[in-house]
N, C-alpha and C positions, 0 to 999 in steps of 0.2 A: 454065160458066167465071164467070159472074158468082154462082152460089150458093158456090161455094166460099170464098171469103173471108168471105159473110156466116157460112155454116155455122160455119168456123173462130172467128170471134168469139162467136158462141154458145156453142161449147164451151170457148173461152177463158173467156167470162163464167162459165159452170157452173163450169167449174174453179177458177176465182178466188173464187168466192163459198164452194165446198165446204172449199178450202185457210184463208180465213178463218175460217171456223165450227169447223173444227177446231184451228186456232191458237187459237182463243178458249177453246175448251173444253180446251186443254192449260195456257193460262195458267190458266185458273181452279183445274185441278187444283193446280198449282205453287203458288198462291197460297194455295190452302188447307194443302198441304204444308209450306208454308216457316212459315204461321201455326201450326199443329201444332208445328212442331220448335222454332217461338221463344216459344210458351206458358208461361210461368211457373207452375209446379207447385206451389200453395198448398193446404197443410191448416190447418182451423181446429180450434183446441182448445177446447173448452168449459172454463167456470169451476171444475167440479168435478173437471177431470181431476188427477191425480198427478205429479211430476218424471219417474217412468219412464214415461209416455205421451209426456211433452215430446220426453224424448230419443230414444225409439224414433221417433217422427214425423220428428225431425230426421234421425237415423239412416238413414231410409228415403228420404229425398227424393232424387230426381233431382237432377243439377248445375243451379245456380240456380232451385234450390225454396226457398218459403218457408212458414215456419211461424209462424201467425198466433192470437196468444191472445187471447181472448173478456175482457170485463171482467169482473174478479174479482180476489180473493186467492189467490195458489198458495204452499202451503207447500211448502218447500224443502229436503229433508233431506240431498241431495248434489248436487255443482255440476251445472248444465246444461252442457252442451261442443257447442261448434260448433268441429269438430275434423276437417271437412274442407273444400274448397275450394268457394268459392259455395254459399254458404247464408246465410238471414237468419232472423231470429229478432225478431218485431217484436209489439208490444202495441195496444191501442187508446186509448192514451193515458195520463193518470194514472191511470184507473181500473183498469188491469191492474197488480197488483202482486206483484212475486216476495218472499215473506217467509220470510226463514230459519226452521225450525223449532229450537225450543228445544234446546239441546246439542247442534247439529250441527256447530257449529265448522268451518266450509268454508267456500270462497269460495261464491257464488250464481250466477254466470256465467263459464266459463273460455272464451274465445276463442283457439283453437290446440289443441297438441299436447304439453304440458309431460311428460306422463306416460309417452309414447312411446318404446319402449325404440331407436329410430332416428331420433335427431333431424332434425325436416324442417320447413319452413317452409310454412303454411299461410295463403290468399290469398282476398281477394274474399268476406271477412264481413259481413256486416251486424248490428245490434243496434239498435232504433229502439222509441222510442213506450211505453216502461214505466219503472215506478218499481221499486228494489229495496230493500227493509227489511232489515237485517242484523242486526237484533233484538240488538245487542250485549251489553243487560242480561243476556241469558240464554243468551250462550255464554262458554266457560270457558276460553277460550285463543286465542290468536293465531295460532299455527302449524298449517298443516292437514298438508300432505307435502312433503318434496322432489320436486323435479322428476328429470327422468333426469338431467340435468346437474350433480345435487348441489345445485342451487339451491332456496331457501326459499320454498314456495308459502304464503302466508298468509290469513288471513279475508277479504279483498277484497269489495267487492261485485261488482266485476269485475276479473277477469284477465288480460290480454293478452300471449300469450308467443308469439315468434317467429312474428308474424302480419304480412303485409304488403298494402297496397293494401286498407284494409279503413276500415269506420268505426263509428262511435256516434253516434246522434243523437236529441235528444227523450229521453234518459234522467235520472232521478233515482237517486241511491245515498246512502243515507242510515242512521245508526245502523249502522254496521258496525263489528264488533271490530277490525279494522286498517284498512285506506283506502278510498276510495270507487270511483275508478278506478285500476288501477296497470298502465303498460306497461314489457315488457321485449324487448329484440331485436328491437324493431320498426321498419318502415321505410313511409313514405308512408300514415301513419295519420289519419285524418280524424274529429275531435271537434266536434260542434256542438251547439249549445243544449243544454249539460251542467250539471247542477246538483248538487253535492254537500252535505251538511251534518250535522252530530250525529256524525262518525266519530270512531272512537279516534285516529287518526293523520290523514295528510293526504286532502284533498279529491281531488286529482290527485297521482300522484307515477309519474315516466318514468325506465327505465335504459337505455340503449343504444336510444335512441330518435331515430331520424334522418327529416327531410325531410317532417316530419308537420305538421298544422296544428291547431290549436286556437281555436275562436271560440265566441263566446256561452256564457261559462265564469260559473257563478253560483256559486260554491264559499262557503258563511259557517258560522261556528261549529264548526270542526272543531277536535279537540283537539291535533292538529298544525299543519302548514302547510298553506294554502290548495292551493299548489303548490311540490310538492319536485322538485326537477330534479338529478338524481345519475349519476355513472359513464356519460358518453359520450352526454350529450345535446348534440346537434349537430345544426346547419342546419334548424331549426325555426320555425316562426311562430305567436306565441301574441296573438290580437287580441280586444278587447271584453270583457275579464275584468272581473267585479268579486268582490273578495276581501274578507271583512268578518268581523270579530270570530274570526279564527282564531288560534290560537298566534304564527304568523308567516305573513306574506302570503307570500312568496315566499321558499322556500330553495335555492340554487343551490351544486354546486360541479362541478369537471369538466363544465362545458359550454361549448362554443364555436361562435360565427358564428351564434345566434339572433337573431330579430327580436319585439320584446314592442312591441305596438302598443294604446295607449285602453286601459290598468291603473289599475283604481280599486281603491287597498287604504285599508281604513279599519279603524280601532278594531282594531288586530293588538294581542296582549297584551303583544308583543315588538317585534322589529325590522318594519318595511314589508318590505323587500329584504334578505337577508342572501346576499352571495357570497363565496366561499372557495376555496382550494384543499384538497385531500383531505388529513387527516393521518391517522397511523395509529400505533398502538403499536410499536417497535421496542426488545425488551431493555427493557420497561418507562419508555422515553422516547416522547413522541410527537414524529414526525418528518413533514415533507411529502412526499408521494407525487409523485414527478416527474412529469410531463404530463398532472397534473389541475387546472392552472390554468382558472378563466374567462377567456375573452379572446374579442374580437371581437363581442361583444353589444351590440344596439341598442336602447335603450327610447325610444319616442317617444308624446309624449301620457299622461306618467305624472304619477298624483294619487297622494300619500301622507297621508293625513290621521289624526291621534290615535292613534299607534302610543305604545305603553308604551317603546320602546326608539328607537334611530335611525328616522330614515325609510329611509335607504339606507345600510348597513354593509357596506364592503368589508374584508374581515376580513385579507388578504393583500395585499400589495405585488405579488407574482407573479400577480396578477390584472389584466392591463392592457389597454387598446387598446379598452375597453367604451365605448361612446358615450349619453348621456342628453341627447334634446331635447325642449321643451315641457313642462318638468317644472313640478309644484307641489306645494307642501307646506306643512301648516298643523296647529299644535298638537301636533307630535311631543315627546313628554316629553323624549327626551333629545338634541333636534336633529335635524340634518338631515341631513346628510353625517357618515360616520368611514371612514379608509382607513388602510391600512399605511401606513409610512413609505415613501417616493421613489415612491409611487403615487398618480399625479393624474389621476383619471378626465375624460375630455374631456366637460365639462358646459358646455350653454347656458345665456344668462343667464335668472335666473328670470322670470317674465312681471310 
């Protein structure tokens, strides 16, 4: 009678040890399985690779995969396209250069699927840590192709087309035949530490772009605007931007409820900021387009110096309820503010 409890305890102890060992093994196997399931597939491309090899690597990636470009210069003859969800293309910093080939006359990188017969949104794309040389002096034209919806695709450094929840980080676009970075029909797009210079038109241009964030912008010596905002640029934030020696600092129409913080605009050939309602020619007469006013925009910590035109020109009286705070102007050739009649923006006192 006294042995039974002792024997039971021994059996229970042995069973407990066996169970713990089995559970530990199962947990280990589960952890290995989960680690494998969550592991990112990374494909490294050598510097002597051609654009077809880069595109094949991107198209062959599993969801969440990355293509990494080794240091070197890659000659691009047709656009590299990130056209499926959850893809990353990244370089090795400024030593990775995508250079458009002579007479290629195309964008260098396209994020999205503008040529797809069925229009769809692409999401969770990432482009990072590389430079784009658009080689504009050896391109013959700005236009490349029409998108499936009839819109025009130009020879930009980066075309972002119907893309959500994606990002560009640590990228430079220079010497492009059209613009540096152009977004269209895009939401929740994150651009950080982006540089654009010596482009034929704008450093950054946005159309139908919403709920996006742009920070750490260094946009200089572009023949168009540093930043061009047109056609439904709404509910976005632009912070920490240095716009120097562009034709215009910021050009904006049809833009609502955006926040601009910490912008420095220097040495613009024309105006520092130009704000207007969209106008279109109708029967040979230019008329304002209803619903395209700039309203509800907020500027904080704005510095505009050495503009060839006005510091801040609000062209149309319909552009109302825009707020400007903590603003500093210096040495702008044609003065600080100008605005359409009956339109008095809310302006904080100069420091």
